[in-house]
C-alpha positions, -999 to +999 in steps of 0.1 A: +309-887-228+319-858-245+295-855-266+270-859-234+286-832-212+279-813-246+247-814-249+240-815-213+255-778-214+236-774-243+203-778-225+212-759-192+223-726-221+186-731-237+165-733-208+184-701-192+179-682-221+142-692-220+138-682-184+156-646-191+136-646-225+102-652-203+113-630-175+121-598-200+084-605-218+065-604-187+082-576-179+080-554-211+039-567-210+040-549-169+059-518-182+036-512-214+005-523-193+005-499-163+026-468-182-007-466-202-032-466-164-044-427-163-055-415-129-079-392-133-066-361-113-099-347-109-125-381-099-098-385-067-101-346-061-140-351-064-144-384-038-124-357-014-138-324-014-170-347-006-156-367+018-149-326+037-182-318+029-200-350+048-178-344+075-182-304+079-226-308+071-221-336+105-205-308+126-228-283+113-261-302+118-245-314+157-236-279+158-271-267+149-289-295+170-268-283+206-278-245+198-320-257+194-311-274+229-299-250+245-323-222+230-352-249+245-337-251+276-334-210+279-370-209+280-379-235+300-360-219+328-384-194+324-409-216+340-387-228+371-390-213+404-380-217+434-398-222+467-393-216+506-412-224+536-395-194+557-407-158+535-370-142+536-373-106+539-344-095+515-347-084+478-349-122+468-347-156+480-325-161+459-299-140+467-279-152+497-305-173+520-294-203+518-312-241+521-307-246+557-325-216+565-351-215+544-357-252+535-353-236+499-367-262+473-376-261+433-413-262+414-420-263+377-453-233+365-472-262+343-501-236+341-504-200+330-529-192+358-507-199+389-500-229+387-475-245+405-465-289+409-432-295+435-425-320+459-450-324+492-417-321+513-406-288+495-441-271+499-458-288+528-493-300+526-523-295+514-526-256+527-500-248+534-482-215+526-450-216+511-436-184+493-423-190+456-397-165+437-399-164+398-369-160+376-375-124+375-370-120+411-412-113+419-418-131+452-455-147+456-472-163+487-482-196+473-513-221+489-508-254+483-543-266+469-533-300+460-512-327+479-499-363+479-478-379+504-473-416+483-462-392+457-448-368+474-464-349+447-479-312+457-496-284+434-488-247+447-511-213+440-501-182+424-524-151+423-504-143+392-516-148+350-499-153+318-467-171+334-445-189+312-459-225+320-441-258+313-454-285+289-458-320+307-453-347+285-450-387+286-425-411+293-445-448+289-419-448+260-391-435+276-356-451+271-324-465+288-297-443+270-312-414+262-301-380+269-321-361+297-320-325+316-325-314+353-327-280+363-331-271+395-318-251+421-289-266+435-271-257+474-295-230+476-305-201+452-274-186+448-268-216+419-304-214+412-320-228+377-286-249+373-286-270+346-274-308+347-273-333+315-269-375+317-288-402+306-321-423+316-299-450+337-325-470+344-366-475+351-389-490+374-368-489+399-380-494+439-360-482+472-367-484+504-375-454+525-369-461+564-377-427+584-389-423+615-393-467+624-411-468+596-405-484+562-417-475+530-405-478+493-413-461+462-412-473+430-416-470+392-383-443+401-365-433+370-329-431+374-307-415+360-270-401+363-279-364+358-266-345+389-289-339+411-279-321+449-301-311+476-325-281+463-332-297+428-367-315+449-397-305+430-373-296+394-378-309+367-364-338+346-371-331+310-362-340+272-340-323+250-372-308+234-387-294+266-414-317+280-410-327+315-405-370+317-437-379+339-449-415+338-489-416+329-509-442+347-544-456+335-559-462+369-584-438+373-576-417+348-545-398+371-506-393+356-481-387+380-446-372+370-423-393+385-399-391+410-362-393+410-335-416+419-296-398+413-273-425+403-247-409+419 
């Protein structure tokens, strides 16, 4: 019995010794293994510098993009005009008159020799007279040379040359979510040539209109969440490159600009 106990105690002691030896060897191996691992501080610093450079370049590109858009909008605003059905006796209809008293709206110069695109409800029908004020406060008598009630569009002519005109784009390939800008004279010309931004919220919209006990429908509308107020009528909705969004039809080779449906 004593021999059995001694053998059992010997086995326990031997097993403990073996386990401790394995642990010691493993610890010794791990210590010298990780001790010899070197961290390349230069590589780590270079990596951080590269990441910082990428971030800085991204910020610079965004700032440059924003600056370019601002430059384009500033140039585009030169082509936006004020339109009134009543003649103002002051220095400019851009000054103190409000939209209610003058029936004010917006137009955009589309040719250097004085053709202005707007809405018919702003300028009146064909052969109507309206009054146009440019950004430099010069005023002109305008004659509506073309209009279409169904499209609510008109073209007005003023006797002036070498005008800064806007570029008409093509909205056949517009996509929902694209950034757009609206320019107009909301709430009277006290806030002339106001710029608002938004996105294309939807396209090919149709809305129902009820006026004078008559029902009509406006279709193929572009919906945007850019803020549009009374007085913006006739103003352009433009791409960041400064082109006016319009919808091009192949029928009769006629192009028209979409009317805008504000989603606010």
